[in-house]
N, C-alpha and C positions, 0 to 999 in steps of 0.2 A: 469311330474309335477315338480314343484320346491318347495323346503321347506326351511324355515328360522328357524334355531334352535340356541339356546344359547350354548355357549361354554366358557370354562375358557380362551380361547385365547384372545389376545388383539385386534383383528380386525375381521371384517366379513370374513367368509370363505365360498366360494361356494363349496358345497359338490357335489361329483359326483353322478349321477343318476345310477339306477340299471336296467338292462334288466331283465325282468321276463317272465315267460311262463304261458300258460294256461289262459291268460287274466288277471292274477293277477298282480297288480303293487305294488311294495314295495320298501322302501328305509330305511336304517338305523334302521331296526326293527319296521317300522311303522305298520306292520300287527299285531293286538293285539287279534283279534277273531280267534283263531287258531284251527285247527283240533286236535283231540286227538293225542298225540304223538305215533309214532310206538313203538313196544315192545322194540326195542333196545335203546329207549330214556328214559326209566323209570327204577326205581329200582325194587327189588324183591317184595317190598310191594306195588307196583303200584304207588308210589309217584315219582314225578319228582326229579331227582338227584340234590342235592344242591351243591353250591360252598363252599370251605372251608372258615372258618372265618379268617379275616385278622386283624392285629393290627393297621395298618395305611393306609392312602390313597395310592393307587398305580396306576401308569399310564403304560400301555403296548402299545408299538408302533409296529405294524406288517408291515413288508415290504416283498413283493415278489421279487425274484431274477430278474436280468436283462435278456434281450433276450438271449437265448441260441442257439447253433448251431442246435439243434433238434427243437426248436421253429421255427427257420427260415426255416427248411426243411419240417415242417408239420408232424413231426414224433412223435409217441406216446411215451412220456418219462416215465411216472409213476415214480417209485422209482429207476429206473436204473441210473447209474452214468457214462455214456459215453459221455455226452455232456458238453460243456464248454461255457462260455460267448462269444458272438460275439463282434466285435468292437462296435456295437451299444449298446449291453448289458453293456459293460464296461462304455460307456458314460452315459447310464441311471443310473448306480450305482453311478457315480460321481455326477450326478445331484441330486440324492437322498441324497448324502453326504452333498451337499451344502444346500439342503432344511432342513436338520436336524442338521445343524452346531450349531445352538444356543441351541439345546436341550442337557440337561445334563443327561447322562445315567449312571446307576450304574453297569449294566451288559448287556451282549449281549448273547442271546440264538440263536443258528443257526443250521439249518439242516446240517448234515455232507456231503451232496452231493456237488460236486465240484462247480456247478453253483451257489448254494446258499451261500456256504462258501466264495467263491470269492467275491460275492456281499457284504457280511458282512464285509470282510476285507477292501474293498474300502470305505464303509460307516464309519467303525470304525476308519480307518486311524491311527492317532497318539495317539488315546485314550489309556490309560494305564489300564483301568478297564478290568475285566475278560470277556473272551469269552468262552462260554460253548457249545460244540457240543452236540446236543440232537437227538438221533436216532428217537424218536417218531415224530420229526418235518420233517422227510423225506416226500416226495410227496406220494400221494396215490399209493398203490401197485396194479398194473394192470397185473401182472403175464404174461401170454402168449401174451398179447397185446403189451407189452413193446418192443420198437425198430421198430415196424411196421409203415410204412406210413399209413395214414388214409384210403386210397383207398385199401391198402393191407389188412388191418383189416376187411374192409367191404367184400372184395372178399373171404377171408379165413374163416371168422367166421359167415358171413351171419346174421342169426337171433340173435345170441349173440351180435354182433356189433350193430344191430338195437336196441336191448334192452338197451345197454349202452348209446345210443343216446337219447332214448325217456323215459326210465324208469330206470335211473341209480341206485336209491336206492335198487331196486330189481335185479339188474344185478349180475349174478353169473358166475364166470369163474374159472376153475381149482379147484372147490369146495370151492371158497371163495366169499364173498359179499364185494367187495372193499370199497364201500361208507359206509356201516355199520361199517366196521373195522376202517375206517378213523375217523368216529365220536367218536368211543371208544378211539382211540389214542388221539384225541383232548382233551377229558376230562382228560386223564392222563397227558397231557402236561400242562393243566391249574393247576393241582395240584402241579406240579413242579415249574411252573412260580410264582404262588402266594405264595408258601412256601419260595421263596428266599427273603432275607432281603431287596433287592433293592426296592426303591420307584419309580424308572423310569427304565423300562425294554425295551430293543430293541429285537425284535424277527425277524429274517430273514429266510424266508422259501419259500413256493411255493403257487401256485394258489389254489389248492384244499384244502390243509391243512390249509391255512389261512382262506379260506371260512368256514371250519369246526370249527376253533377257534372262529370266529365271531358268527357263528350260535349257537354253544353250549353255548357261553357266554350269548346269548339272549334267550336261551331256545327253539331254533328252531330245528326241526328234520331233518332227511336226505332228506325229500322232498324239502328242500331248497337248495340242491346241484345245482350248476350252476346258482343260483339266485344272490348270493352275490359275483359276479365275482371280481377277483383281477388282474389288469393289471401288466405288467412287471414293477417292481419297484414302483407299487402303494402302498400307505401308508394308513393304517387303524389304528385308535387309540381308545382304550377302557380305561375308567377310572373306578377304583374300589374304593369304599368308605365304610369303616366299618359302621355298623349300631349300634345305642346305645344299642339295645337289644342283640347284638351279632348275630352269625349265618351268613348266606350268605350275602355278601356285596351288596350294591347297585351298579348297573352296568350301565355306560353311554357309549353309542356308540358315541364318540366325532367326529370321522372322518371315512369316508368309501371310500376306493380306491381313495385317493387324488393323483393326478399326476401333473407334471409341465405343462401339456397341459391344454388348456382352458376347463373347465368342462361344458361349455355351448355351445361348438362347436358341430355342427352336426357330426355324425359319429358312432363309435362303442364303446362298453364297453368291455375291455379285449379281443379285437379282434372279438367280436360278434356284429352284427348290433342291434341297439336299436331303437325302434319306439317311444315309450313314455318314458319319463324320470321323475324321482323325484330328485330334486337337493336341498340339505339342505344348508341354508345360515345362518351364525351366525349374530345376531344383533350386533350393535356397542358396544363399551366399555361403561359400566355403571359406576355410581359413587361408586360402591362397588365391582368391579371385584376382584375375589379371586381365585387363582389357585386351592386351596385345597377344598374350600367349594362350588364347582360347583353345588351341589344339594341343596343349601340353598334356602329357600323359600322367602328370602328378595327381595322385589320388588322395584327396584330403576330405575330412569330415566337414559337415556344416558347422558354422559358428552359431552363437546364440540367436543372432538375427535370422540366419537361415532356418533354424528350427522353428522360429515363430512364423516365418514366411511359409514353410511347408504346411503348418497347421492351418494358416489362413487359406491356403490353396485348397486343402482338404475340405474346409468349410464351404468354400465357394462351389465345390462340386457336389454338395450334399443332395441337391435335387436331382442328380443324375444317377442312374444305375450303371456303374462302371464295372466292366469285367472283360478281359483280364488286365493285369498290370504286367508289362514286360519291361525289364530294365537290364542295363549292363551291370556287371559286378562291382561298380564303383561305390564307395561308401556313401556319398551324398545321394546318389540315385536310389540305392537300396533303402536308406533311411526315409527318404521322401516317399517312396513307394509304400513302405510299411505304414507310415502315418496316414496316407490316403486310404489304404486298405482297411485299417482299423476303424476309421471314421465311416467308411462305406458299409462295413459289416454291422456297425452299431446303429446306423441310421434307420434300418428297417426293423429294429428289435428294441422297441421301447417298453413293451409289456413284459410282465414277469414270466410268462409261459412261452414266449416266442423263441424261435431258433434263429440264431444269427445267419445271415446270408454269407456264403463263402466267396471271397474274392481272391482269385488265383494271382500269385506273384511269381513270375518266372524270370530268372536271370539268364541273359544270353550274351555271349562274347561278341557275336556279330549278327546282324539282322538278315533274315531271309524272308523274301516276300511271301512264301508259302505260309508263314505264320499268320498273315492277315486273312488268308482264306479260311482258317480254322475259327476265327473269332469275328465278332461284330456283325454277324449275319442278321441279327434281329434289329429291327428299327429302333427299339427302345434301349438297346445296349450300346455301350461305348467301351473301348479298351484303352488302357494307359500304357504308353511306352516311355519308360524312364531311362534316360541315357546321358552319359557324360563322355564327350569326345568319342562317340561311337563311329568307327570307320564303316561307312555305308557301302562304298563301292570303290574300286580302283580300276582306272582305265587310262592307258597311255600316260602313266606317271602322275595322274591326278587322283587325289583322295578327297571325298566329300565327307565332312564331319557333321553329324546332326547334333 
């Protein structure tokens, strides 16, 4: 599926889709009817753990390290520190540096592992702001698995390796539950990141730990491990906004696993094949775009630049068969949806006698996960979700905006 979402950025952005398992399709926290959290996701009183109060809006940019030598070899890395960036990995980090060149960062938190630290150094380049190595940002601890080629792990550990593949949250090795430990570490990391005075924070770490950071920010449990995949040098962005009543901030997943490659090209996500996809697209610039007040309820139409941007986005999607388009009733989302719909309908109808393909546009006040079950079941089809400040879920005083 494809989704169109609002963002404080100045242009439409195609969001990368997510490969999911067990027939569940999700992207950028779109799943809102969730199972009860496992015991490691709740506090002693049974309540879901809250994020600390913040005094000002904060943006956190997560980046995974570039390709490492052990990535290339297919070796299980975990939190070991024996691999370094390949030539390709260095080039990926340089591309990320250029992607983030216009971003102003106040601080960089980085995993202390060589592959991540080197990626951070390339991205940080000549910036003079502080770089903070943070041990809790290291990759998932996989204990005896670390250093093994995948076929070696399968041959040596048999059932344990199979459990790691199919039931990672309950996987136990050397007396440890690695995924549960990782989720706990991610929560500790958020406390440190949000406590920093910086309003724009870069975090350079790893696939699994970045997944855990995104998931815990959205209130998702360990069952979402391997769903929010992070590609080498993929960029995910979360915006935190203080609430008037105090307490946990509003959290907006602004970008998920954005890479320099085309997000609509067929292929894989973080090295894993994806059958169905959900891709989020920002509507064009409105007459009141504001970096800080992204969660504002102000409903404004697109300006001339936004209209041009929506047309360009529609053209970018020409090679895809998109259906349906689901949007909130905001002006910019509806107008962008209609632009894409018209281009999609016309794309298959160039002859005089052809009948235009109908592309459904459906407005929704709030998103329900059951919507996804009705659409996007065919491999060749994608759906669009167009939204502006769409309240996706509320839990313990937290609201996530898509």
